[in-house]
C-alpha positions, 0 to 999 in steps of 0.5 A: 324355832324349828319344826321336826319332820319325821318319816318312816319305812319298814327300819328306817326313820328320818328325824330332821330338825329344821332350825338347826338343820341336822337329821339323825337316821334311825335303823331298826335294832341298830338304834341311831346310825346317823346322829347330828348329820347335815351340812356343815358349808357350801361353797358357791363357784369354789370361793364363797361359803354360806350354810342353810341359815341363808335361808329364811324359810324352810317346810317340809312334806312327806308321801309314799312313793309314787312308783311301785309303792316301795318306800316313802319320801321326806322333802325339806324346801329352803327359800328365801336366799338373796342369791339362790332361789330354793334348795330342796332336800330329799330322803327316800327310804326304802327296805334297805337303801336310804338316799338324800339328795340336795337339789341346788345348781352344779356350782355349789359345793356341799360338805355334810359331817355327823356322827355315824354308828353301826354296832354295839361296840364300835371300838372293838367290834366295828370295822372300816372296811371296803365292800368292793375293792380290787387289786393284788394287795393285803390291807389290815388295820389295828384298832378303828383305823380307816383309810381313804378307800373306806366307804362302809362300816362292818360289825363283826357281831351281827355280820351286817354292814352300813355302806356309803354310796355316791359320794364324791369323798367319804371320810370315817374317822374314829373319835377317841373321845366320843367312842364312836365314829365320824364321818365326813363326805361330799355327795356327788353332783349330777343334773342339778342334784347331788346325792348320797346313799346308805344301803344296809347289807345283812349276812355279808359274810354269809352271803359272800362266802356261803358260810354259816357265820359266827363272829370270833370269839375273843373269850376262848383260851387266847382271845387275841392270836396265840404265840407258841412253839410246835413239836412237828415242825420243830423236831418232827419224829424226834418229839418226845417229852424231854424236847417238848419240856426243853423247848418249853423251858427255853421258851419260857426263860427267852420268849415268854416276857416277849409274849409267847404263851403255848406249847403245842404237841403234835400227831407224834405223840400216837405216830412214828411215821407216815405209814398210819401205824403203830405199836399195839396199844398205841392210839388217841387214848394212848400216847407213845409210852417210849416217847412220854413214859410219864404220860401227857397229863405230866407234860401238859402239868410241867408246861403250866408250871412254866406259866404256859398254855398247853395244847395238843394234836387230835385226829378224832376221825381215824385211828392207827389202832383198833381202839377198846372202842372200836373192838366193842363196837366194830359197826363204827368203822366206816373202812379200813384204809392204810394213810398218813394219819391212821387206818380205821376211819370211823363212821361220823353218822353213827350215834356211838360215835358222835355220842360215845367216842367223841365225848371220850376222846375230848373229855380225856384232853380236858382230863390231862389238862390241855387248854387248846387243841389241834384237830386234824386229817378233815381233808382226808376224812371228808374224801373217805366219807364221800368215797364210802358214803353208801356205807354210813350208818345213816346215808340220808345225812351228808358228809358235812352234815356228819362231821359237823355233828362230831365237832358240834359234840366236841365243842358241846364237850370241851365248852365255848371258851376251850380254843379249837384249832381245824387243821383243814387246809385243803380247799374251800370246803374243808376250810369252811366246812365248819368254820363257825365252830372253830376258833382257828382254821389252818388255811394250807398245807405243810411249810418247810421250803420256800415254795412250799411257804409261797403257795401254802401261805402267801397264796392262801392268806391272799385268799382267806384273809377276809375270815381272819379276826372276824369269824375265826383266825386264820392259821398260816402254818408254823413259822420256820426260820432256820438256816436249814430252809432260809436264806437271811432274807426268806427268814425276815420274810416270813416273819414279817408276813405273819407279824404285819397281817396279826396271824398266830405265830407259832414257832417251827424250830427247835429253839435252843438250837435257832441262831441268835439272829433268828431268834431276834425275828421272833421277838419282833413279832410276838406278840401277834397283834389284835389285827383284822382285815380291811377288806371283804373279799378273796385276793390272789398274788401277782407271783412277783410282789406282795404288798401289805398295809397295816393301818394303825389307830391308838388314841395318841396317833395314827399311822401306817406300816407298810410290807413290800414282799419280793417273791420272784427269784431275782431282785426288783425295784419297787416304786412305792405310792404312798396313796395307793399303798398306805391308803392315803387322801391322794388330795392331800398335800401332806409329806410323810416320814418313812422308815425302814424297821429291819435296817433301823435306817430312815429313808426320808420325807416323801409326798407320793412315791417311794423307790426301794430295791428288794433282793430275791425273796426280801422283804422292807417293812416301813412305818409311814407317819405324817410329817409334823412341824414339831419333833415325832416318833418315827419307829421303835425297836420293840415290835413290827408294829413300830409302837402299837404294842408297847406305847400306853400313852404318848403326848406332845407338850407344845408349851414346853416342848416335852414329847413323853409317853409310857411304853410296856417294854421288855425286861433288860431289853434296851428300849429304843425310839427314833425320833424326827427333830426339825431343824428348828428343835435340838434335844435338851439333855438336862432336861431328858430321861434317856440313857444314850442319844445316838444322831442319824442323818437327815434329823433322825436321832435314836434314843436308848431308855434302859429297861431293868424290870417288869414295870412300864417305861416312862420316858421324856424327850425335851427340846429347845427350840430356835428361830431358824433365819 
C-alpha cells in the first residue's frame, strides 16, 4: 500500500501515489492538468527494461525553497534496487512553472506518459501548438491534430497555454474515447539527472500581439467560415438588383449543395464611382433607386427565399451626401474631404454619432433583413481622425477609443450573434483596433491581379494567420479566378490557399459567366472547414515558395495535406521533406502514401523526400497518409481536404477484409475514392457496393459510387487476400 505525497504552491498542486508511482497535477481553475502521469518504462543502456516496482522502498519529504523562498519542493526517494542504489524524483513548484526532475544515471532512458488537460472543451477549443517555432511555412489543423514539433496546449476560450519544456521528445495525441489529450515524453538528460518543465502562459495573444483578446464567437450567423458571392469583384459598378439575384439564384442552384450559404451586397448600393459623390437622396440610409428600385429589403427577402443569408456593406463613419441626420446635427461632421468612400466624415467622439447615428444605421440593416455586414473605411477614417483630432468634440478621447465606441454601439445594436466583418486591411493598427468586437477581419487590400494576390493575400495571411479562428476569422478578400485575371495555374493556386487554410470563401466572379473548369475549383474548396493555426506567431513569405501543412485528426484517421505554391514567375524544383513539411517524427521509419489531388495522380510511397516540379504560379496539393499493410484510402474527389469534409465514419474489418464508410456526398455528383491496395489483396466485386472501378498504377485504384439524393452514401469495398511467396 503506497503513500500519498502532496505539495502546493499558489495555483499548483502535486499529488503523488508512491504505490502506483503516478501523479496528478492541478492548476487553479483549470483543475487537473496532468492525470495518472508517470514513468512507464526505464531502459538501462538501451536494452534492459524495468520500472519503479524494482525498488523496495519509497519515502517522501517536502519543504520551502531555500533560495528566494518563492516556491516549494516535493521529493520522492526510491531505494532498495539490486542494480541501482536509488532514484530521486523532485518536483519544484513556483508561480507559473512546475519542474520534474529524476536524479538517475545518464545511461537510463525514461519514458513517461499520462493524460494532459487544458481547457474545458479539449476537442473543440484546446489545440496542440508550438509557441516558439520559426520558418517560412504555414501550419494549420482540422480537429485536435498534433505534430512532431507541437509541445503546448492552447485554450482558445481563456487565451492561455500549458507548455512542456526541456524534453528530448514530446508526443501529444487526442484520445477520442477519453475525449481528452494524452502525452508521451522523454525528459532531457544532464549531469546525472533527467528533467522537464511545465510552464503556464496566461494572456498569450494579448501579450504577444498587444490586442484586446476575445475568443472567436462560434455562435454567430455562420459559426464556421462562410462561403458565398459578393458583388464588387464580380460586377463592380454594374451591380444592381437583377445582377445580385441572378447570381444568387445561380449559386443556390449550383453551389448551395456544396456549402455556399451567403450573398454579399457590396458598396455599390450607394456609390456610383470612386469620387465619393452621388445624386442627392442617395446615402447610407437610402440605396440608389436606379440600381435597387424595390429597395434592399426586397433583395434580402429574395435571397432568404433561396435558403441563403443576405449580407450588406456599410461605411458607417462617412457618407457621400448630407443625410437628414447631418442636416439636423451639423456639429457631428468632423470634416468635409472628398475621398473614394465619401465626403462627410463624422466625428466619432460626438455623443450624437455614438448614441443616435450608429443605432439608426445598424437597426436599419436588421429591419431590411440582413444577417451579416461588412463595415468598411476604417483605414481612411483612422487617418482622417488623426489629422483632425484637434477638432474632435471630445479631444480627450483617442482616435482608436472613439472608433471602438462606435463599433461597440453597433455591436450592442445588432447583437452578439450577428456576423460583423471589418474591412480594415491596412496595417496592424487598423486590423487589430477592434479585433475583439468583430467576427472577421479583412486583412488586405483589393485583389484582382496575381501580384495583388501575392502582396494583399499571401503576404497578409502569412502575417496574420495566427489570429484565424482563434480571435476572429481572417478574411482574405474575394476568390477571383476568372480568366481575365488568372491562368489555369493561378486559379488553382488561389483556390488552394483559401481552401487549405479554412479561410472564408467569397466568390469574386460573375457566376453564370464563369467557365465550368473554374466553377469546379469552387466546388472543391466549398465549404470552408473549421481549420485553425498551429503556430502562434507572425510570419513572412520568402518570395519563392509557400508551403502549407494541414494536419487533420478525425475519429477514424489522422493524415496530412500539403500545399506547395510557387509564387515565382518561372518554374521551380521543390524537394518536399515529409518530416519537416508534414510535421512528422524523423525517428519514425514509416512510409507515406502521397497523392496529387488536383491531378488525381498517385505519386508513390515515400519515407522522407518527395521531389516535385512546379510551373510558374502553380500549386500542388498532396495528401500524405501513413502506409498500412492493408487496403486504405489515399484520397477522395469531394473536397481539397480529401476526406475531412464528407467522411462521417470509416472502418476496416480485418476479419472480413472489408473497408467501409459513410460519406455525405453531393447530390447527383459521382463520389470517387482512391484506394491503395497492397499486392496481396484484390477487390472482390461481388461483395462490394461500388459502380465503377478503374485500376491505376502502383496499386491505387479509382472507385466510383453513385449519388442520387441528399442522403449520405454508405459504401463498402470487400477484398480477397492471397499469400505471396
